[in-house]
C-alpha positions, -999 to +999 in steps of 0.1 A: -043+009+208-061-017+188-064-012+151-097-023+136-097-033+099-129-030+079-135-047+045-139-021+018-171-022-003-149-035-031-114-047-034-086-023-044-079-027-081-047-022-102-063+009-115-067+023-082-030+017-074-020+033-107-043+064-102-038+071-065-074+061-056-067+031-036-073+047-001-041+030+012-026+051+042+009+062+046+034+039+063+030+035+100+054+055+122+080+027+126+084+027+087+082+064+079+118+065+070+116+036+045+126+060+016+156+074+034+170+042+049+158+018+019+159-010+047+128-028+038+116-050+010+085-044-010+072-076+006+078-060+040+062-027+031+032-043+014+025-066+044+029-036+068+005-014+048-021-042+044-024-042+083-035-005+084-071+008+079-078+025+047-081+062+045-111+060+023-131+036+001-111+025-030-120+046-061-139+072-040-112+099-038-077+108-051-047+111-028-011+107-037+000+073-023+037+060-023+026+029-007+002+022-036+031+026-060+052+002-039+023-023-039+024-022-077+061-030-075+054-060-052+028-072-077+053-071-104+079-090-083+053-117-076+041-121-112+076-120-126+093-141-099+120-114-098+129-087-072+133-050-078 
């Protein structure tokens, strides 16, 4: 099926990623084993999650979110110029 992405009312902020209020969904089925296999880079996982609809508007709810923590790791990689 076709996935429809909708722009959130406001961008996801670092604070949302840190506090599990980003609205990011879990990884899609083909990546659900990423923590078992450790076969994807943070770049790969961040791109994949960016192509999925949000579960809720950023800042509107709390839901534990591994992809949000991985996204924080990717931000650190980009800003530092070093990989994890």
